[in-house]
LUMKOLTI-918356 format. One record per residue (C-alpha): x, y, z. Coordinates in pm, 1 decimal. Layout:
N
(koldo (X Y Z))
...
END
This chain:
334
(koldo (-21.0 -10.4 -17.9))
(koldo (110.2 356.3 -78.5))
(koldo (206.8 574.3 243.1))
(koldo (-65.0 827.1 288.3))
(koldo (1.2 1187.6 240.6))
(koldo (-258.7 1354.6 406.4))
(koldo (-314.5 1735.7 320.4))
(koldo (-542.4 1939.2 583.2))
(koldo (-560.6 2258.2 386.9))
(koldo (-897.9 2429.7 359.2))
(koldo (-1023.3 2502.4 6.6))
(koldo (-969.5 2857.3 43.4))
(koldo (-570.5 2800.0 125.8))
(koldo (-597.5 2487.9 -151.6))
(koldo (-687.7 2774.1 -399.5))
(koldo (-444.9 3021.2 -331.8))
(koldo (-160.5 2788.5 -339.5))
(koldo (-255.3 2688.9 -685.5))
(koldo (-245.3 2285.6 -505.7))
(koldo (-438.8 2154.0 -772.0))
(koldo (-90.1 2179.3 -1001.4))
(koldo (128.0 2032.2 -765.1))
(koldo (-103.0 1700.9 -705.5))
(koldo (47.9 1512.3 -978.2))
(koldo (388.8 1531.6 -820.7))
(koldo (239.3 1456.3 -479.2))
(koldo (40.1 1151.4 -608.7))
(koldo (317.7 972.4 -792.5))
(koldo (512.7 915.1 -409.5))
(koldo (167.2 801.3 -189.7))
(koldo (-207.5 793.4 -129.7))
(koldo (-287.1 1183.3 -150.8))
(koldo (-580.5 1254.0 99.1))
(koldo (-733.9 1560.3 74.3))
(koldo (-1004.0 1744.2 334.1))
(koldo (-1283.4 1797.6 169.6))
(koldo (-1506.2 1966.2 414.8))
(koldo (-1646.2 2313.9 501.3))
(koldo (-1366.0 2575.8 605.3))
(koldo (-1103.3 2462.7 800.8))
(koldo (-1005.2 2081.8 890.5))
(koldo (-1178.7 1922.9 1173.0))
(koldo (-1016.4 1830.4 1476.1))
(koldo (-1137.1 1451.5 1375.9))
(koldo (-1015.7 1487.4 1065.9))
(koldo (-658.2 1597.4 1204.1))
(koldo (-658.4 1275.5 1464.7))
(koldo (-746.9 1049.5 1183.4))
(koldo (-446.9 1185.7 991.0))
(koldo (-230.7 1154.5 1278.2))
(koldo (-311.9 813.0 1325.6))
(koldo (-301.2 692.5 987.9))
(koldo (-72.0 888.0 757.0))
(koldo (291.3 886.2 701.9))
(koldo (256.5 1255.8 614.0))
(koldo (38.2 1564.2 705.8))
(koldo (26.7 1857.4 533.2))
(koldo (-94.4 2174.6 740.8))
(koldo (-126.8 2552.3 640.5))
(koldo (-290.2 2858.4 783.1))
(koldo (-622.5 2755.9 962.9))
(koldo (-483.2 2389.7 1112.1))
(koldo (-515.7 2411.4 1535.4))
(koldo (-259.2 2332.2 1732.5))
(koldo (-178.9 1940.8 1685.9))
(koldo (-202.4 1843.1 2048.1))
(koldo (-276.3 1467.3 1941.3))
(koldo (116.7 1469.7 1911.4))
(koldo (172.9 1557.4 2272.3))
(koldo (241.0 1205.7 2337.8))
(koldo (396.2 1121.1 1977.0))
(koldo (663.2 825.0 1943.8))
(koldo (758.1 635.9 1647.1))
(koldo (567.8 347.5 1800.2))
(koldo (240.8 489.7 1854.4))
(koldo (221.4 686.9 1559.7))
(koldo (267.2 636.8 1162.3))
(koldo (314.3 1001.2 1123.9))
(koldo (673.9 1080.5 1044.1))
(koldo (651.8 1442.9 876.2))
(koldo (445.5 1742.0 927.8))
(koldo (488.2 1943.3 620.3))
(koldo (358.0 2317.7 681.4))
(koldo (286.4 2546.7 380.5))
(koldo (317.2 2863.5 559.5))
(koldo (573.4 3001.4 815.4))
(koldo (556.6 2942.1 1164.8))
(koldo (501.8 2634.1 1339.3))
(koldo (512.6 2739.4 1694.4))
(koldo (144.0 2742.4 1730.4))
(koldo (91.7 2420.0 1495.0))
(koldo (333.1 2171.1 1639.5))
(koldo (448.4 2036.9 2009.3))
(koldo (821.6 2099.6 2064.7))
(koldo (858.9 1742.3 2222.8))
(koldo (748.2 1569.6 1948.4))
(koldo (1037.4 1686.7 1777.5))
(koldo (1231.0 1631.7 2031.2))
(koldo (1164.7 1284.3 1979.8))
(koldo (1247.3 1227.1 1637.7))
(koldo (914.5 1366.2 1511.9))
(koldo (1034.8 1550.7 1111.3))
(koldo (853.6 1882.8 1103.6))
(koldo (930.4 2130.0 814.6))
(koldo (765.3 2441.7 695.1))
(koldo (785.2 2694.7 372.5))
(koldo (884.0 3006.6 553.6))
(koldo (1145.5 3076.6 309.3))
(koldo (909.9 3153.7 52.4))
(koldo (758.9 3420.6 276.2))
(koldo (1042.0 3559.0 390.1))
(koldo (1184.9 3612.3 43.2))
(koldo (839.0 3812.0 -36.3))
(koldo (834.3 3998.3 307.8))
(koldo (1205.0 4104.6 249.1))
(koldo (1171.7 4252.6 -117.4))
(koldo (840.9 4433.6 33.9))
(koldo (1016.1 4576.5 303.6))
(koldo (1339.0 4712.3 93.7))
(koldo (1051.9 4898.2 -162.8))
(koldo (852.8 5031.6 145.8))
(koldo (1141.5 5204.1 281.5))
(koldo (1264.2 5319.6 -36.7))
(koldo (887.8 5457.9 -157.7))
(koldo (840.4 5615.5 248.4))
(koldo (1181.5 5771.8 237.8))
(koldo (1107.5 5996.7 -92.1))
(koldo (751.8 6039.8 111.3))
(koldo (571.8 5851.5 -216.8))
(koldo (285.8 5746.2 -18.9))
(koldo (189.0 6081.8 137.7))
(koldo (231.7 6248.3 -212.8))
(koldo (51.2 6041.9 -398.4))
(koldo (-244.3 6098.5 -118.7))
(koldo (-212.3 6509.5 -155.6))
(koldo (-195.3 6483.9 -523.3))
(koldo (-512.9 6280.0 -533.8))
(koldo (-653.3 6554.8 -326.5))
(koldo (-512.5 6826.1 -539.7))
(koldo (-284.1 6951.3 -235.1))
(koldo (67.9 7105.3 -264.9))
(koldo (297.6 6826.5 -239.5))
(koldo (546.1 6794.6 40.9))
(koldo (906.2 6997.3 51.3))
(koldo (1179.0 6831.0 -105.5))
(koldo (1365.8 6816.8 235.9))
(koldo (1142.6 6542.1 345.1))
(koldo (1215.4 6359.3 43.9))
(koldo (1491.0 6139.4 68.3))
(koldo (1693.2 5846.8 -85.2))
(koldo (1823.5 5547.2 23.9))
(koldo (2181.4 5576.2 -83.8))
(koldo (2406.4 5722.6 248.6))
(koldo (2174.0 5631.3 490.4))
(koldo (2184.8 5404.5 821.0))
(koldo (1952.2 5126.9 837.9))
(koldo (1910.6 4967.4 1163.3))
(koldo (1818.1 4598.9 1139.1))
(koldo (1668.7 4471.8 1424.8))
(koldo (1669.2 4102.7 1435.6))
(koldo (1910.3 3872.2 1217.6))
(koldo (1566.6 3665.9 1136.2))
(koldo (1535.7 3478.7 821.9))
(koldo (1382.2 3814.9 682.2))
(koldo (1613.7 4037.3 853.8))
(koldo (1869.3 3882.7 703.5))
(koldo (1718.0 3884.9 341.3))
(koldo (1662.6 4258.4 439.1))
(koldo (2039.2 4316.9 461.0))
(koldo (2169.7 4126.9 145.6))
(koldo (1921.4 4333.6 -21.5))
(koldo (2041.3 4640.4 74.8))
(koldo (2403.1 4599.1 -26.1))
(koldo (2376.3 4767.2 -355.6))
(koldo (2223.5 5089.4 -226.4))
(koldo (2547.2 5199.9 -29.8))
(koldo (2387.0 5247.4 327.1))
(koldo (2532.7 5184.5 643.8))
(koldo (2376.2 4926.2 806.8))
(koldo (2340.7 4846.0 1214.1))
(koldo (2243.8 4525.6 1359.3))
(koldo (2140.9 4448.7 1699.3))
(koldo (2022.2 4085.6 1800.6))
(koldo (2144.7 3929.6 2126.5))
(koldo (2233.7 3613.4 1945.6))
(koldo (2399.9 3727.3 1648.1))
(koldo (2769.8 3717.4 1658.4))
(koldo (2972.4 3976.0 1461.9))
(koldo (3049.9 3723.6 1185.5))
(koldo (2718.9 3690.0 1120.1))
(koldo (2693.7 4070.8 1103.6))
(koldo (2991.1 4108.1 868.0))
(koldo (2819.1 3818.4 605.4))
(koldo (2554.1 4046.5 600.8))
(koldo (2761.0 4396.8 544.0))
(koldo (2650.0 4515.9 883.0))
(koldo (2785.6 4628.2 1194.4))
(koldo (2680.3 4441.1 1515.5))
(koldo (2561.6 4672.7 1805.7))
(koldo (2334.9 4712.0 2112.4))
(koldo (1954.4 4808.1 2059.3))
(koldo (2040.3 5157.0 2189.8))
(koldo (2266.3 5247.6 2025.6))
(koldo (2121.4 5123.9 1693.7))
(koldo (1768.9 5334.8 1765.1))
(koldo (1981.0 5647.7 1811.4))
(koldo (2190.3 5628.7 1555.4))
(koldo (1968.9 5439.6 1246.0))
(koldo (1757.0 5689.1 996.0))
(koldo (1583.3 5398.2 879.3))
(koldo (1482.5 5118.2 1185.6))
(koldo (1333.7 4808.7 1040.1))
(koldo (1182.0 4528.1 1302.2))
(koldo (1249.0 4146.5 1201.2))
(koldo (1234.6 3996.5 1576.2))
(koldo (1070.0 3655.9 1597.8))
(koldo (814.2 3670.2 1854.9))
(koldo (964.2 3536.2 2188.3))
(koldo (850.8 3617.9 2558.4))
(koldo (1172.7 3817.6 2521.4))
(koldo (1053.7 4033.6 2235.3))
(koldo (712.7 4092.2 2302.2))
(koldo (656.1 4419.8 2363.6))
(koldo (1070.2 4533.4 2333.5))
(koldo (1008.5 4848.6 2166.2))
(koldo (805.7 5088.2 2411.0))
(koldo (758.7 5498.5 2445.4))
(koldo (1171.4 5513.0 2557.6))
(koldo (1265.2 5298.6 2272.2))
(koldo (1045.1 5573.5 2042.5))
(koldo (1176.2 5838.4 2187.9))
(koldo (1528.3 5673.6 2155.1))
(koldo (1525.3 5770.8 1782.1))
(koldo (1620.1 6075.4 1578.2))
(koldo (1377.7 6322.9 1457.7))
(koldo (1275.8 6222.2 1110.3))
(koldo (1383.1 5823.7 1142.0))
(koldo (1195.2 5591.3 937.5))
(koldo (1000.8 5271.1 1127.1))
(koldo (916.9 5017.5 941.2))
(koldo (740.2 4727.5 1110.4))
(koldo (699.8 4422.0 873.2))
(koldo (740.0 4163.2 1161.0))
(koldo (457.7 4161.9 1431.3))
(koldo (279.2 4400.1 1635.8))
(koldo (340.1 4213.5 1939.9))
(koldo (661.0 4333.1 1935.7))
(koldo (603.9 4676.3 1999.0))
(koldo (360.7 4934.4 2219.9))
(koldo (104.1 5019.6 1953.2))
(koldo (15.8 5313.2 2172.0))
(koldo (369.1 5425.7 2282.8))
(koldo (434.2 5416.1 1858.4))
(koldo (102.4 5659.0 1835.3))
(koldo (176.0 5879.1 2038.6))
(koldo (525.8 5937.0 1911.4))
(koldo (378.3 5965.0 1571.7))
(koldo (149.4 6219.5 1639.1))
(koldo (414.7 6422.7 1729.9))
(koldo (522.0 6424.4 1379.8))
(koldo (888.1 6393.7 1463.9))
(koldo (898.0 6010.3 1323.3))
(koldo (754.1 5841.8 1076.3))
(koldo (648.8 5512.2 995.1))
(koldo (543.2 5227.2 755.3))
(koldo (345.0 4943.7 982.6))
(koldo (213.2 4608.5 780.0))
(koldo (104.1 4442.3 1120.1))
(koldo (-136.1 4567.7 1398.4))
(koldo (-241.3 4529.8 1767.3))
(koldo (-516.7 4426.0 1885.0))
(koldo (-706.9 4438.8 1600.8))
(koldo (-597.2 4345.7 1243.2))
(koldo (-739.1 4507.4 1024.9))
(koldo (-761.8 4828.5 1196.2))
(koldo (-1168.1 4999.3 1214.6))
(koldo (-1194.3 5266.0 973.1))
(koldo (-1171.5 5564.2 1245.7))
(koldo (-846.7 5414.3 1406.3))
(koldo (-599.3 5717.5 1487.1))
(koldo (-351.6 5566.0 1265.9))
(koldo (-548.4 5653.6 961.4))
(koldo (-565.2 6032.8 1021.0))
(koldo (-167.0 6054.8 1052.1))
(koldo (-6.9 6171.6 729.7))
(koldo (299.9 6041.8 853.9))
(koldo (183.5 5688.4 899.4))
(koldo (131.6 5441.7 657.5))
(koldo (-62.0 5131.2 750.9))
(koldo (-114.2 4816.4 528.2))
(koldo (-335.4 4511.6 563.2))
(koldo (-64.9 4265.3 639.9))
(koldo (80.9 4225.5 271.8))
(koldo (415.4 4181.7 259.5))
(koldo (438.3 3829.0 220.9))
(koldo (96.2 3821.1 -7.7))
(koldo (203.7 3773.9 -352.1))
(koldo (124.5 3492.8 -615.4))
(koldo (469.8 3439.8 -664.9))
(koldo (504.3 3306.1 -286.0))
(koldo (236.5 3059.2 -283.1))
(koldo (341.9 2913.1 -593.9))
(koldo (683.5 2891.8 -397.3))
(koldo (548.6 2760.2 -84.4))
(koldo (381.6 2458.0 -291.9))
(koldo (665.8 2389.6 -461.0))
(koldo (858.7 2387.1 -100.0))
(koldo (599.4 2160.1 16.1))
(koldo (633.8 1874.7 -321.0))
(koldo (1027.9 1915.7 -315.9))
(koldo (1036.7 1857.7 88.2))
(koldo (802.9 1550.2 33.2))
(koldo (1016.3 1418.8 -218.1))
(koldo (1332.5 1447.8 -51.7))
(koldo (1180.7 1302.6 246.1))
(koldo (1048.3 962.4 76.9))
(koldo (1420.3 956.2 -110.5))
(koldo (1530.0 924.2 226.5))
(koldo (1714.0 1282.7 203.1))
(koldo (1793.6 1553.2 461.4))
(koldo (1493.1 1810.3 436.5))
(koldo (1629.9 2155.2 341.0))
(koldo (1367.6 2363.0 581.5))
(koldo (1376.4 2131.9 913.6))
(koldo (1245.0 2253.9 1194.1))
(koldo (1452.7 2173.2 1483.4))
(koldo (1432.7 2167.9 1855.1))
(koldo (1747.1 2335.0 1937.1))
(koldo (1646.5 2694.6 1816.9))
(koldo (1312.6 2651.7 1931.6))
(koldo (1285.7 2968.5 2165.5))
(koldo (1443.8 3201.1 1934.3))
(koldo (1278.0 3079.3 1596.0))
(koldo (1016.8 3290.4 1396.4))
END
């Protein structure tokens, strides 16, 4: 009998990933069974998959796999959880990985997309293109030339040498910028490899023209940027958050923005996403709020599907997984 590959993705996610185009490759590897119910896969379907499938494909909307709390090689045929999206921290019990369950994810695809978006947003925001477009639409005078700056010659502070943070630093290389990196887990060698200078957070905040946040969500990073940190930023700084809103004190950011002293591009918001239309953030010309779109491209979705197929192919060929998640780096992983 062919091994069972269970696809626990909703019809909406399957459509977005254009997964039908990749099914023939999976069907050559095993008996592909797909959740065909309404909405997200039910707990019963997930439990049955954990009890019968060798590979479980997960994605957005799949609940925490509590069924794997007691997973072992002896009590389950499941050997690989292949996550078609990013973080697996809210999906897989880390103890199951410690006991030998293989877990992989398509985070690399999302990181590539977010990094490109971040650099593009920085360039446009430094030129004040968003505010200028809005003024132009309303027939208002455009902003003074003194508010329009190039990226070249700027000092860019990167908070977090994550998969996205590293890609952003790589993409910035041709622009002639100075890069400061703050990450307690990064080494000078990592910083040097990405053209950056390793420093502490306070020095980065005080010395950067642009501050871009790329830290993972951990107990230590939640709320890491508050009133004191925003106040430490120099006048005219551009703050960009394409990571998670839980990393900052949103009220503190709003208060600092309302002074007009700093500028921001935020793609993530808390406690509401999307923000209500009457949010004070929308009233600010020096703040661009976007609907969590940094990783949302057709290209990213197709890469996600291809990563899923490629990793499962490696798994059945007994080859090392390219995007395996291990327990060792769990605490600092996004």
